[in-house]
C-alpha positions, 0 to 999 in steps of 0.5 A, a space after each residue: 494402847 492406841 486406836 481402836 479398829 473401825 471394822 466398817 472401814 476394813 477393805 474386803 481383801 483384809 481382815 483384822 487380827 483380832 477376827 482371826 479364829 484363835 486357841 484357848 489352852 484350856 488346864 484342869 486345876 484338879 489334874 495338875 501335878 502338886 509340884 507345878 499347880 502354884 506355877 501354873 496359877 501364876 502364869 495363868 493370872 499374869 499372862 499378858 493375854 488374858 483370853 489365851 489361858 484359861 485354869 478351870 476347876 472341872 476334872 473333865 476336859 472342855 470340848 473343842 467347840 471351835 464356835 464364835 464366842 460372844 465374850 471374845 475380848 479380841 473381837 467386835 460383839 458383831 463379829 466375833 472370832 471362832 475359838 477352838 479349845 485345847 486341853 493340857 494334861 500335865 503327866 510326871 514320869 520317869 519313863 520319858 526319853 528322846 529315843 536315843 538313850 535307854 532309860 530316864 532322861 530328866 532333861 527330856 519332855 515330850 507332848 502327844 495329842 489325843 487325835 490327829 486333828 482339833 477339827 474333824 473334818 466337816 462336810 456340812 455347809 453350816 459350822 457345827 460344834 466340835 463336842 469331842 475334847 481335843 487333849 494334849 499330854 505333857 510328859 516331864 520328869 518329876 525332877 524337872 518341872 522346869 520342862 512342863 512349863 517350857 512345854 506350855 510356852 511351846 503350846 502356846 507357840 504352836 497355838 499361835 503358830 499354826 496360822 496358815 494361808 490357803 493358796 489355790 494349790 491346796 484343797 481346804 473344802 473338807 475343813 471345818 469352816 471355823 478353822 478360817 476368819 470370821 468374815 460376812 462375805 458368802 464366798 467359800 473359806 479362804 486366806 488365813 485359817 488354823 491348819 490342824 496338820 501344822 498343829 499336829 506336827 508340832 504337838 507330837 514331839 520330844 525336846 531334850 535340853 542340851 545342857 543340865 543348866 539353861 540360865 540368865 545372869 541380870 547386871 543389878 550393879 550398874 545403877 538399875 536394881 531390878 525391883 521385885 515385881 520386875 523380877 518376877 515378870 522376868 521369872 514367869 517369861 523365863 520359865 515358859 522358855 524353859 531356863 532353870 537357872 538366874 543370877 543377879 550380879 550383885 556387887 554391893 547391892 545385897 544388905 549385910 548385918 552391921 555393914 551400913 557402907 556396904 551398898 551406901 545409897 545403892 538400893 541394894 536388896 534387903 534379905 526378905 527381897 531376895 528371899 522373895 524372889 527366890 521363893 517365886 523362882 522355886 514355883 517354877 523349878 528355876 534355881 537363883 545363884 548369888 553372883 558377886 565379887 570377891 576381889 575386884 569391881 568394888 570400887 562402889 564399897 572401896 569409896 567409903 573411908 570405912 573400907 579404905 584399910 581393905 583397899 589394894 586399888 581402888 577397884 580391888 581388895 587387898 589380897 592376903 590381908 587378915 581383915 580382908 577375909 573377915 569381910 568377904 566371909 561377911 559378904 559371902 554368907 550374906 549373899 547367900 543366905 536368902 537362897 535355897 541353891 548351894 552355889 556361889 558365883 565369885 566373880 574375880 573378873 578384871 582385877 586389873 592393877 592387882 598387887 600393884 597398889 597397896 599390896 606392893 608397898 606392905 607385900 610386894 618387896 618381900 615376896 616378889 609374887 606375880 599376879 597370877 600367884 596372888 589371884 591363885 592364892 586369894 582364890 584359895 583362901 576364899 574357896 576355903 570360906 565357901 567350903 566351910 559353908 559347904 558351897 560350890 563356887 565358880 569364878 570369870 576366867 578371865 584373870 587366869 589367862 591375863 594376868 599370866 600373859 600380862 595382858 588386861 585386854 580381851 586379846 589377853 584373855 582370848 588370844 593368849 597362850 596356855 597359862 603354864 604358871 597358873 596351871 603349875 600352881 594349881 586352881 582349886 578342883 572344887 571351883 568351876 570356870 566360866 568362860 565368858 565370850 560375847 565378841 566372837 561370830 565363829 563356832 570354832 573360836 568358841 570351840 578352841 578356847 573351851 579346849 583351853 579351858 578343859 586343859 587348864 582346869 581339868 574340866 569343862 567350863 561353864 559357858 557365858 554368852 552376852 545379850 548385847 545391853 551394855 552401853 546403849 539404849 536398846 539391845 543389838 539384837 542382830 549381833 547378839 543372835 549372831 554371837 549367841 548362835 556361834 557360842 551355842 554351836 560350839 557348846 553343842 560340839 563340846 560334849 563337856 560343857 553341862 552349864 550355859 547361861 545368857 548374860 544381861 550387862 548394864 555397863 555405863 549407865 545402864 540406859 538400856 530397856 532391859 525388855 528389849 533383850 527379850 528376843 535374845 532370852 527367847 533365841 537363847 532357849 530355843 537354841 538350847 533344845 533339840 526337838 524330835 518329831 513323834 516319828 524319831 526324826 530330829 527336826 532341823 529348821 532354820 539356824 542351829 534347829 531353831 524353827 524361827 516361824 514358831 520362835 517368832 509365835 512364841 514371842 508373840 503369845 508369851 511376851 505380847 509383842 512383834 519380833 520384826 518390830 523389836 529387831 526393827 528398833 536395834 537399827 537405832 545403832 545401825 551405820 549403813 543403809 542396809 545394816 551392818 554385816 559382821 564376818 564370821 571369823 575369829 576376830 573380837 567384834 563389837 556392836 556399834 552404840 551409834 545412839 548413844 554417843 550421838 545423843 549424850 555428844 555435846 550439842 555445841 562442840 559435838 566433835 563425833 558428829 564429822 564421822 557420820 558425815 564422813 562415812 556418808 550415813 545420813 542420820 537425819 534421814 536415818 533416824 527420822 525414818 525409824 522414829 516414823 515406823 516406830 510411831 506406826 508400830 506403837 501407835 497407828 493402824 497397820 495393813 500388813 502381810 502376817 506371814 511375810 517374814 515368819 521364816 526370816 530371823 532378821 529382815 532386811 530392806 526389800 530392795 535388797 535381798 537377804 544374804 543370810 540368817 543373821 543380817 542386820 536390823 533395817 527400817 522396813 519402811 516398805 514393809 510396814 504397811 504391806 501395799 508394796 510387795 506380794 498380793 494375797 490378804 492382809 491383816 490390820 494390826 492396831 496396838 492392843 494386838 501386840 500390847 508389848 510394842 508399848 516398849 518401843 516407846 524408848 527407841 522412838 524417842 530417841 530416834 526422834 530426838 536424833 533426827 533432829 540433833 544429827 548434824 545440827 552443830 555442822 548446819 549452825 556452823 555453816 549458816 553462821 560463817 556464811 551469815 545466812 541468818 534465815 537459815 540460822 533462824 530455821 536452825 534455831 527452831 530446830 534446836 528448840 524441837 530437838 530441846 523438846 524432843 530430848 526433854 520427852 525422852 528424859 521423862 519417859 525414860 525416868 518413868 520407865 526406869 521407876 517401873 522397872 528399877 529401885 529409884 537409886 541409880 537414876 540419878 546418874 542418868 538424870 545428871 546426863 539428861 540434865 546436861 543434855 538439856 541444859 546444853 541444848 537450851 544454852 544453845 538455842 538462847 544464845 543463837 536467838 540472843 544473837 539473831 536479836 542482836 544482828 537484826 534489831 539491837 543495833 538500830 535500837 542502842 540509842 533508844 535503849 540508852 535513853 531508858 536504862 538506868 544508870 546502873 546498867 550504863 555503868 556495867 557497860 562502860 565498865 565491861 562487866 556483868 551487872 544483870 538486872 531482872 527484867 521485872 520483880 512483878 510475879 505476874 511478869 516475872 511468870 510470863 517472862 518464865 513462859 517466854 524463856 521456856 521451850 518455844 513449841 514447833 511451829 507449822 509451816 505457815 508460821 515459820 515463813 511468817 517469820 522468815 519474811 519478817 526478818 528479811 523485811 527487818 521487822 522484828 520477830 515475836 521472840 522478845 528477851 528474857 530477864 537476865 540477859 547479856 547482849 550476844 554480839 557473836 557465837 564464837 562456839 560456832 566459828 571453828 569447823 568440826 574436824 574428823 576424829 574417828 575414822 569410821 562410824 562404827 564406834 562403841 563409845 562411852 558417855 565420858 568420851 563424848 560428852 565433852 572434849 575433855 573430862 574432868 
């Protein structure tokens, strides 16, 4: 977990985070309502900070106390941190409302405190324990247990967020001494302290969910099938944030009895696994809705001969074919059987080519139906199956617009006119539409399209936003925040919208660390609730009513990570010095995935590389800075001002002031140590203070690899054509280090995958890593062999002819390759293998020695390995790279960049 802190080395004006006073949330097991008791048990048992939540068996409340605790896990025995106890009581009642509506409101919860301060005013010079319990009462509707968990997450966040900084302007002389950090200094209390006033303000509130459903959808079809353990972790986290719905997107990753080729070799969920997930979700009041496909996106299924008769195209089922609906009934029954919910998401998005495959051969010449009519008629048949099973269905809405406009692009969905033909044909009234939009940054853009759906369907749609996880290694958090904000602002301005959810897609390999999206889940949830104080005043702090400081504190105490560090990691896809600003307009925007196409680009051909050079983007320095910064946040001991950026959602470099809430992430190197900026007390942070920061490792290794891979091919070309052999050798050592970094990245990513997903699907990424590592190895070996030839081999050729056997001499004369092992002896073969493996990074002295040896004409320590053909030229490095893309802000997939021609 990183280095531990040596307290003796801490300066007088600093304090370790572990030495700050802290608050423990105490919950009486006997007082818990039966509906939430099992869920609370799970949250306490699995919480990442075991010293924050306490579930006790006493029916009485715990005194506030406030004295240092000798068993505090986060402080040293010689200087334990003061601990304050907050008791939380949960009350189920129908008499809870937000002050605006008469009667009960099942979407509202409230909390109040037993007194204005958990630490009464103290005039004593000696800190005395506080014997009076401090009690927080949470009231929620019995039909909405998820709000009780939301309340607990809020209280945990407040306990962290009430940390304040004493300045000379405030009088704290009457505050309890143990509200301040524990130090050996005899000076009056100063620096960071727990503020009873701040806690009182945030613990006497009423919150109302703006929507009946606040949910999320996880892609379990693009290789990564979330294992049950990870699904349970996600459910616990979602519960503390206030979510009440989860969809698992499963195209073919669920089992159907008697259909072994459905989801064949895909690691799909068994009935028992889905039932286990549903049972666990029910503990927290979360509804799990099956999300499947019933028309398009079924290429994984349709690839097998067993289902060839059901194909219209390679991805789309054959409408009107009787056997299609027999299979669909099996799918719908199997997908819904494990769940309590009577809802089902039928998918039906992106059915490109509908009616133009085998359907046209069978029916097209006869009925000449347009695509929109085929779609609606198929929907009616599938919905009839759902009605027979008493299921409420929903579909993605895009094809209703695209088929009518005869345009399958996003423009066809978002910018087409009202689909009159679909409106005339009629959508089944029991089918809900889901309007998905991840690309707009203006609330008015969403509002306009919500109205289009209302006119088409006669009812408001479900609204789906997107956390930008697809086709990248780390969630594009700044752009995600921007689109989420616009999406939910529009939802609040559209009174008919009652159901919203955040989608997490894994397109193009699912390389992303899913947990890099946790800040997005936190932000989305807080944006979906409206808050009032006990005085009845609505709280509007930050964008959309989100209290950014409290949001970051929730992320800290619920997840266990540092918010700014997770956002900082998103900069692996930034291509500008100060981060990418995205205009707030009606255009379709994308978040670039620079790190992905840079990593998977072939190291020899590397045709996308000039794009970065032409843009003026110094990728080498950029990724080196990110790798360095993230290394400190994962491994190092850092000195910082804890409260410096608490009110800023996304922080810019200090050299350029922030121009708005949603500015792109930057490396923040000047912020890491806390020495270059504002004065005042600092805190010392180690990894154990933010244990979930360990998840930054994937982004760190990507950045480290790219710092070595960036511009490598162009530099090799320049050194080769200019015959600068010393430079070529230095660059080849860099190639070796890049190979080492890529190997470490592959191995870490593999472990991360196996801990989160089922093992199926990893083969797709492993083949990519295998290609990358092999190509780097080939590049290294060929350059090394070439250097060996140009510097040494020419003078040795005569001597070699004397020792070569006749077969090898014949091979050279015939101009064919007849390789011969260097040695068949096992010991020498093992040594040869060792030599042919990656050379470790050398220190500066070693590099200088080798450069001197090369200039003097003496042979380096590198030796040949077996089965080697002489390399007398490097034609792959002769041609300069040309500019392919005019902008570095590209969203490119693996197949586009891995090599010039994909076949």
